[in-house]
Steps between C-alpha positions, in 0.01 A plus 500: 500500500851607400530880498707717270737552793543121536566465127766770512662333800513165318642669191769673705590175680545302179688786337751495783536122475553513122748787528698311761495187289626675188770678701625163626453319170667756281768647724620175648584688822306257720621187323675228692749440219847622588690753290828381655681205335643407841155453655239331271192309615537169686265232368631231731778512759400192700769283660726280285509548123239620250617467141420465127222765480252499212266789422178581316287813475193514727313684224454815709846656505660267753649152487482153652829333586562131574819341634671198656504529880705321768356667812375170644827310449843549347466179299148515347353768273137617501318741268371840618351803323411861574337792322634854494250762388548793264592732788775268618321356804565130554164327551370168629670317789828650627791320329262333256217250469594131509423352159643157580660370820467129422772261616838493327598756234299731276714680243500712183179702536354655188216753503233646271188711540159346576341791308326614824786684675627176653748244374555133417830350613656171384803326648708180517394293805683213673239405762440154347870411477546598136457834324141580399326815375242678718315829464303735728285804441503794742230764467532879511450509877775245566276199556641172363245321286511175305807271509562296186732202459590489130680167506626287788722228362861466384690833480363830375708819521547850352136619496400808300155665515280744311142617544235332284316835486196355679613493862701181466850417377701277268811339646778320316789301645791264435379143560708183565226234507637335184864498614614785280385857563186590302273805492145481643229756576168532675232764543333592830159667474382793713359259760835323541410182313771356273393467136620305196661159558481362854873430492607814318496575128813388311639793302819327391614141566766481228819301560766618747440802720269800470545764769456864611144555370381860462137601443281788382129537436380451143237770562214248463512303824783272392878532511819486295777303668865497390786290639859381465503171309779239478340258250775582247789471747564865585252749648255642244181706534151361427149631569137388514158669515235339719146639477257572783360148477840341547566394140849556351464692174836477329729214393509212749783560752535859384612715207867584445599848614877449476717194425824684419839355597604522861258549787201731521419565866329724756204583279234761582168568328249782445192565288515634144159665561344277230458171693852390416826539691848648486766281658855605589792291622869477578663351188839321476513426124808723467680342794409783739176632644296720263134610512253385233120520459219354288132578446260207463150587381167360618526224238834381636711637213828683579491842331856627511835364378533122543649422842438855614602863454827613659422755770858532625819332380749749646836387635506319832187319617142614528296298750168470686258682266167633624215619277177701493262597222531852361121502450535529121590146398867524584698456822758663726777262608759564772803296601825483698797597278880476540617658172704745712597244764856627541375856557166491682417133558148376430261770375128524412390547139169479314350506151162557334408255224197590290224273370704431185799378700718806442699642795407869534759657726882507500656190341557237771288696743490816708691519827274550801781476753878487454600605852814357657523141622211264416132544423298185442166312526284762321121486529257699284146637503298732278477873564150492348603725210696266275821527702642299790641519851793273580630407848824316576757395761785754518852489651616849400562607861699190597574153364391343830145645531215505249247784472187539284478762221245573227461706186228579246523516122214655305337372180734703280807346662590808705654406833329669793591580859855522630792369291570138599175481696323613816591334830203295622678352801847575634446373854779311677604151398359329190180539303432224248244357255295809405154439355294775337142577402317805370332739745237579237603867483815482288725403788589169663508308827815299568545228765824324598682278749672726756779432755510838678394330826745212470262233372300510178180709511264627231481875425324705231516846344291699254657725236288744301507560125723805554757299698393628843491250786173469687297737282159350423245629250153361540155573368195477725418129532161341521364430847601129500862606448476753784391216726816307410726782618 
């Protein structure tokens, strides 16, 4: 029988364990994340080149990163992935778990959550002699699960993926089976079995080319897909809703989002929090690049000004928009801007547009970074409080080397952290292609392609909500999450 002395001993033991845990969790002193922008955490530094990282949250304060990998040969690419936990410890196999090492090339990985702390990864695959679309799930412990071939004929490229909310995923791609480029999609269930049409569901097979599909969840197991469309001669923007059963819901071949003069390109999409979508794009109706946006509701009806609301029409060009929901029916949009090209080069700007389509901050956007030389390729994630964290490539220190910087803006439009951003990585040589996801505590995890060792590797860094590198805030997780650490 357990005595009072035994009970007190057990109580003391668990008290010490909990105190130690909370000291580590809240102080961050024992975290593996670096607080030095010249150090960072290596995700993969295998031989040859690792490039084009993609990132998703692991749902417990860390992230899962996938990339193209040439460790086995300088001519063929494979796909690898690795998890980094909330404390900054890289997990799974050293230098990553092989997702696909089939013959010939595997390119353009895209990643989404499997809703169980793992991920589903899709990519373009050349093993059969033409480009096909494949997908693979990897669980929370780093064990590859089901492999799915979505379509294996003709040429399929440019996959994009989102969770179906039930442990599976919906994937869309650019498809050349009919000669011209069309848009197709397919769902994979939680067991890895492809759903909908056996040869892929046609989303748009209108005349001429449709390309660059982008996808978000419709919140009900289906998806909204938008794309660049050349049926009218120049590039326009169209969209379609497909429900969980694989039935398109809007006008056949998509509803018009923008058919203004000139080209509309490089679109991005986010939820409107009401089962519709907000779409932004690079717009050339004026003869230069501007940023426009449009909200399409769940019924497929555009809600704002015909052909979109002007987000930025400042002098110079505005290019490569990225977008997230503000959580209140509007969106935060960031872009690369050269309105001051003769003074500072390319800069980073952003704007909040509300649910009514009215820009909320400074006309033509707020400057996030106007440091010397060029800043470009912004990426954006939520701060969890109606604001955003933006990461970008930065040449302020030299025009020959790129670094990675980031900055937060809160829901009121107040710029946080250091003016012109906090240095995420300033290691030697170049750092390119940042990707960003939330850390679930108001901060972010950023991954990038890094040349500090001569060849391309993958590195990552966490930044807290207050702009501190490597400072993690975590609540006590459930036992299953402790086992994942």
